[in-house]
C-alpha positions in Angstrom: -2.4 91.3 -95.5 -4.9 88.9 -97.0 -8.3 88.1 -95.4 -9.1 84.6 -94.2 -12.5 83.0 -94.8 -12.3 81.2 -91.4 -12.2 84.5 -89.4 -15.9 84.9 -89.0 -16.5 81.2 -88.2 -13.8 81.2 -85.5 -15.3 84.3 -83.9 -18.8 82.8 -83.9 -17.5 79.5 -82.5 -15.6 81.3 -79.7 -18.8 83.1 -78.6 -20.7 79.7 -78.4 -20.9 77.4 -75.4 -18.8 74.8 -77.3 -16.0 77.2 -78.3 -14.3 77.7 -75.0 -11.2 76.0 -76.4 -10.3 76.3 -80.1 -7.5 74.4 -81.5 -5.8 75.8 -84.7 -3.5 73.4 -86.4 -1.7 73.3 -89.7 1.7 73.6 -91.4 4.2 76.1 -90.1 3.8 79.6 -91.6 0.2 79.2 -92.7 -0.9 82.2 -90.7 -2.2 80.6 -87.5 -0.6 83.1 -85.2 -1.6 86.1 -87.3 -5.2 84.8 -87.6 -5.5 84.2 -83.8 -4.0 87.6 -82.8 -6.0 89.5 -85.4 -9.3 87.9 -84.5 -8.7 88.0 -80.7 -6.6 91.2 -80.0 -7.7 91.2 -76.3 -6.3 87.7 -75.7 -2.9 87.3 -74.0 -0.4 85.8 -76.4 1.9 83.1 -74.9 4.7 81.6 -77.0 5.5 78.1 -75.7 8.7 78.0 -77.9 10.6 79.8 -75.1 12.0 76.9 -73.0 12.2 79.0 -69.8 8.8 80.5 -70.0 7.1 77.2 -70.9 8.5 75.6 -67.8 7.0 78.4 -65.7 3.6 78.0 -67.5 3.7 74.3 -66.7 3.9 75.1 -63.0 0.7 77.2 -62.9 -2.3 75.7 -61.1 -5.8 75.8 -62.7 -6.7 78.6 -60.3 -3.7 80.6 -61.5 -4.5 80.1 -65.1 -8.0 81.3 -64.4 -6.8 84.3 -62.6 -3.8 85.4 -64.6 -4.6 84.1 -68.2 -8.4 83.7 -68.4 -8.2 84.5 -72.2 -5.1 83.4 -73.9 -3.5 82.2 -77.1 -0.9 79.4 -76.5 1.3 79.2 -79.6 3.3 76.0 -80.5 1.6 74.3 -77.6 2.9 70.9 -78.8 6.3 71.9 -77.5 4.8 71.3 -73.9 2.0 68.8 -74.3 1.3 68.8 -70.5 0.0 72.3 -70.8 -3.0 70.8 -72.6 -3.8 68.9 -69.3 -3.6 72.3 -67.5 -6.1 73.8 -70.0 -8.4 70.8 -69.5 -8.3 71.4 -65.7 -9.2 75.0 -66.1 -12.0 74.1 -68.5 -13.5 71.5 -66.0 -13.3 73.8 -62.9 -14.2 77.3 -64.4 -16.7 78.4 -66.9 -15.3 81.8 -68.0 -11.7 81.2 -69.3 -11.4 80.7 -73.1 -8.3 79.5 -75.0 -6.8 79.2 -78.4 -4.3 76.4 -78.8 -2.0 76.7 -81.8 0.3 74.0 -83.1 2.2 73.2 -86.3 2.7 69.5 -85.6 -0.5 67.6 -86.3 0.7 64.3 -84.8 2.1 65.6 -81.4 -0.7 68.2 -80.9 -3.6 66.1 -82.1 -2.7 63.0 -80.1 -2.7 65.0 -76.9 -5.8 67.0 -77.8 -7.8 63.8 -78.6 -6.6 62.2 -75.3 -7.3 65.2 -73.1 -9.8 67.5 -74.8 -12.2 65.2 -76.4 -15.6 66.8 -76.3 -14.1 70.1 -74.9 -12.6 71.7 -78.0 -13.3 72.8 -81.6 -10.5 71.9 -84.0 -9.8 73.9 -87.2 -7.1 73.2 -89.7 -5.3 76.2 -91.2 -3.9 75.8 -94.7 -2.0 78.2 -97.0 -4.1 80.9 -98.7 -6.7 79.8 -101.2 -7.3 81.6 -104.5 -10.4 83.6 -103.1 -8.2 84.7 -100.2 -5.4 85.7 -102.4 -7.8 87.9 -104.3 -8.5 90.0 -101.2 -6.5 93.2 -100.6 -7.0 93.7 -96.8 -7.6 91.8 -93.6 -11.2 93.2 -93.4 -12.1 92.4 -97.0 -14.9 89.8 -97.6 -13.7 86.5 -98.9 -16.1 85.3 -101.6 -16.8 81.7 -102.2 -15.3 80.3 -105.5 -17.6 78.8 -108.1 -16.4 75.4 -106.9 -17.3 76.1 -103.3 -20.7 77.4 -104.4 -21.3 74.3 -106.4 -20.4 71.7 -103.8 -22.6 73.6 -101.4 -25.7 74.1 -103.7 -25.1 71.5 -106.5 -25.8 74.3 -109.0 -23.5 76.1 -111.4 -24.1 79.9 -111.8 -24.7 81.5 -115.2 -21.3 81.8 -116.9 -19.9 83.9 -119.7 -19.1 81.7 -122.8 -15.5 82.6 -122.3 -13.6 83.5 -119.1 -11.9 86.3 -120.9 -15.3 88.1 -121.0 -15.5 88.2 -117.3 -14.9 91.7 -115.9 -12.6 90.3 -113.3 -10.7 88.2 -115.7 -7.4 90.0 -115.5 -7.2 89.9 -111.7 -8.2 86.3 -111.4 -5.9 85.2 -114.1 -3.0 87.0 -112.5 -3.7 85.4 -109.1 -4.1 82.0 -110.6 -0.7 82.3 -112.3 0.9 83.7 -109.1 -0.4 80.6 -107.2 0.9 78.1 -109.7 4.3 79.8 -109.5 4.6 80.6 -105.8 1.9 78.7 -103.9 -0.3 80.1 -101.1 2.0 80.8 -98.1 0.9 84.2 -96.6 4.5 85.6 -96.2 5.0 85.5 -100.0 2.3 88.1 -100.7 4.7 90.9 -99.5 4.7 93.4 -102.4 8.3 94.2 -101.8 9.4 90.5 -102.6 10.8 89.8 -106.0 10.3 86.3 -107.6 13.8 85.4 -106.3 12.9 86.6 -102.8 9.9 84.3 -102.8 12.0 81.3 -104.1 14.6 81.9 -101.5 11.9 82.0 -98.8 10.4 78.7 -100.0 13.9 77.0 -100.0 14.4 78.3 -96.4 10.9 77.0 -95.5 11.9 73.5 -96.7 15.1 73.6 -94.7 13.3 74.8 -91.5 10.6 72.1 -92.0 13.3 69.4 -92.1 15.2 70.8 -89.1 12.2 71.4 -86.9 8.9 69.8 -87.9 10.4 66.4 -88.9 12.7 66.3 -85.9 9.6 66.8 -83.8 7.9 63.9 -85.4 10.8 61.4 -85.3 14.2 61.2 -83.7 16.3 60.6 -86.8 19.9 59.8 -86.5 20.2 61.2 -90.0 17.8 63.2 -92.0 19.3 62.2 -95.3 16.9 59.2 -96.1 13.9 61.3 -95.4 15.3 64.2 -97.6 15.7 61.7 -100.4 12.1 60.5 -100.0 11.0 64.1 -100.0 12.9 64.9 -103.2 11.7 61.7 -105.0 8.0 62.3 -104.1 8.3 66.0 -105.2 9.3 64.6 -108.6 6.5 62.0 -108.4 3.6 64.4 -107.4 0.3 63.4 -108.9 1.6 59.8 -109.5 0.6 56.5 -107.8 3.1 55.5 -105.1 5.0 52.3 -105.4 6.5 51.9 -102.0 8.9 49.2 -103.2 10.4 51.3 -105.9 10.5 54.3 -103.6 12.3 52.4 -100.9 14.8 51.1 -103.4 15.6 54.6 -104.7 16.0 56.0 -101.2 17.9 53.1 -99.8 15.4 52.3 -97.1 12.9 49.5 -96.3 9.3 49.5 -97.8 7.9 50.0 -94.3 10.1 53.0 -93.7 9.1 54.4 -97.0 5.4 54.2 -95.9 6.2 55.8 -92.6 8.0 58.7 -94.3 4.9 59.3 -96.5 2.8 59.4 -93.3 5.2 62.0 -91.9 4.7 64.1 -95.1 0.9 63.8 -94.8 0.6 64.5 -91.1 2.9 67.6 -91.4 0.6 69.0 -94.0 3.0 68.7 -96.9 1.2 66.1 -99.0 -2.2 64.4 -99.3 -2.5 60.8 -100.4 -5.6 59.9 -102.4 -6.7 56.4 -102.0 -8.0 54.6 -105.1 -11.7 54.2 -105.4 -13.3 50.6 -105.3 -16.8 49.5 -104.6 -15.3 47.2 -102.0 -14.1 49.5 -99.1 -11.5 47.0 -97.9 -9.7 47.1 -101.3 -9.2 50.9 -100.9 -7.1 50.2 -98.0 -4.8 47.7 -99.7 -4.1 49.5 -102.9 -1.5 52.2 -103.7 -2.5 55.9 -103.2 -1.8 58.8 -105.4 0.4 61.5 -103.8 -0.1 65.2 -104.2 1.9 68.0 -102.7 -0.3 70.5 -100.9 1.5 73.7 -102.2 3.0 74.1 -105.6 5.6 76.6 -104.3 7.0 74.1 -101.7 6.9 71.2 -104.2 9.0 73.1 -106.7 11.4 74.4 -104.0 12.2 70.8 -102.8 13.5 70.0 -106.4 14.9 73.6 -106.9 12.7 74.2 -110.0 11.5 77.6 -111.2 10.5 76.9 -114.8 7.2 75.8 -116.4 5.0 73.3 -114.5 4.7 69.7 -115.8 1.2 68.3 -116.3 1.6 66.3 -113.0 2.6 69.5 -111.1 -0.4 71.3 -112.6 -2.8 68.5 -111.5 -1.4 68.5 -108.0 -1.7 72.3 -107.7 -5.4 72.1 -108.8 -6.3 69.2 -106.5 -4.5 70.9 -103.6 -6.5 74.0 -104.2 -9.8 72.1 -104.2 -8.8 70.3 -101.1 -8.0 73.5 -99.2 -11.3 75.1 -100.4 -13.3 72.1 -99.2 -11.6 72.2 -95.8 -12.2 76.0 -95.4 -15.9 75.5 -95.6 -15.8 72.2 -93.6 -17.3 70.3 -96.6 -17.6 66.7 -95.7 -16.6 64.3 -98.5 -14.5 61.2 -99.3 -11.8 61.9 -101.8 -10.3 59.4 -104.3 -8.6 58.8 -107.6 -10.0 56.2 -109.9 -8.0 53.8 -112.1 -9.5 50.8 -113.7 -7.9 47.7 -115.3 -9.1 48.8 -118.7 -7.2 52.1 -118.5 -9.9 54.5 -117.4 -8.6 57.1 -115.0 -10.2 60.0 -113.1 -7.9 62.4 -111.5 -10.1 63.4 -108.6 -13.3 61.8 -107.4 -15.3 63.6 -104.7 -17.8 61.3 -103.0 -20.7 63.0 -101.1 -23.7 61.5 -99.4 -25.8 62.2 -102.6 -23.4 61.2 -105.2 -20.1 61.8 -107.0 -18.3 64.7 -108.5 -15.6 63.4 -110.9 -12.9 65.9 -112.0 -10.4 65.5 -114.9 -7.4 68.0 -115.0 -5.7 68.9 -118.2 -2.9 71.5 -118.5 -3.9 72.1 -122.2 -4.9 75.6 -123.5 -7.5 73.9 -125.8 -9.8 71.2 -124.4 -11.7 68.9 -126.7 -14.2 66.0 -126.2 -11.4 63.5 -126.1 -10.1 65.0 -122.9 -13.5 64.1 -121.2 -13.6 60.5 -122.6 -13.2 58.8 -119.2 -16.1 60.8 -117.8 -18.7 59.3 -120.3 -20.7 56.3 -119.0 -18.9 56.6 -115.7 -22.2 56.2 -113.8 -22.3 52.5 -114.9 -19.1 51.9 -112.8 -20.0 53.9 -109.7 -22.4 53.0 -106.9 -24.0 56.4 -106.6 -25.3 58.9 -109.1 -23.1 61.5 -110.7 -24.0 65.0 -109.6 -21.8 66.7 -112.2 -18.5 66.1 -113.9 -15.8 68.7 -114.8 -12.8 69.1 -117.0 -10.5 71.7 -115.6 -7.8 73.2 -117.8 -6.2 76.4 -119.1 -8.7 76.8 -121.8 -10.7 80.0 -121.2 -13.7 78.7 -123.2 -16.6 77.1 -121.3 -17.7 73.9 -123.1 -20.6 71.6 -122.4 -19.8 68.0 -123.5 -23.0 66.6 -122.1 -25.8 67.6 -119.7 -23.6 66.7 -116.8 -20.0 67.2 -118.2 -18.7 70.8 -118.3 -15.2 72.0 -119.2 -14.1 75.1 -117.4 -10.9 77.0 -116.9 -9.4 76.0 -113.6 -8.7 79.7 -112.9 -12.4 80.5 -113.1 -13.7 77.5 -111.3 -11.5 78.0 -108.3 -11.8 81.8 -107.9 
């Protein structure tokens, strides 16, 4: 059992006046149910997946909910969206009842939540385990912030050893980082009795279940095959710019359908699409995004791959981890990739209110100044100051290419 950084925040929110209804959403098997039941052991657990029971729950009046289930966890609540109306009625008529609503379908759950519970609920997304969470050894262990999380919160880097290998915790952090690149962060996979083959079989079954349940929840497909084709193609194209016309041609579908399928991947927490950065905000909406899978284990399971990561797969794994870590501390930022007409590219551009944090990602074991070439003079292109730039790689040596350009091992920066 691994600890979750969000536990203390959810407890604190539940005890506040604005935390009477908490909505936990995220991909299937990210630990929503475990988190809810561990944090609130005195709450009644109600599974809405049971078709008989959910019909009975739907018939309860607000008074009956208040009397019989004043503190409850409603799991997979998107299976019966009208129950959200029941919870709204309880909220409006009674001050004591408190509820946790859990759902693995962002679209179905969030549409109804925004319609019915606007201003009445606290929404928290749950993602696969981050590297700091993977480093914990029990549910009660403290989850420490990574160097990256500390930096985006304080805008300061801590004092660092000249080489990561000198860090007393190097062996443990290096092991966890390699585990993450191979298996991803889904909680079920940390079972110590699992072999590598067990984990890969679990991931393949996850992909199958995702297609059969989550995607069928999102769309009433006559055939899943075109979507499966898009999923496989995008898994091969992770960390690359999307060309909807080419994708549509490869999958045998229209360009509009290809865009819709990418939206399904995004809203079901399988991928993120980074828009390109432009000074003109309208251009950002019209240009092609760069797609990243949110879990390296899932991405590789889709294409049945167990060998070494490619450079693109490494880039996506790093960006996915940074994305999860920002979400876990509710850090507000706009996220982009940058690609100019003269060939300058930045893998990950984090825009905050105060400025930008550009990140270049290289899979190399030996970083040099050339790897940071696109980061130099970048401030002349951007419309806000650069807070600090980073080159993340597998090189254990910390290197300073300029006052505001630092090369760090990704395994150190993200743990």
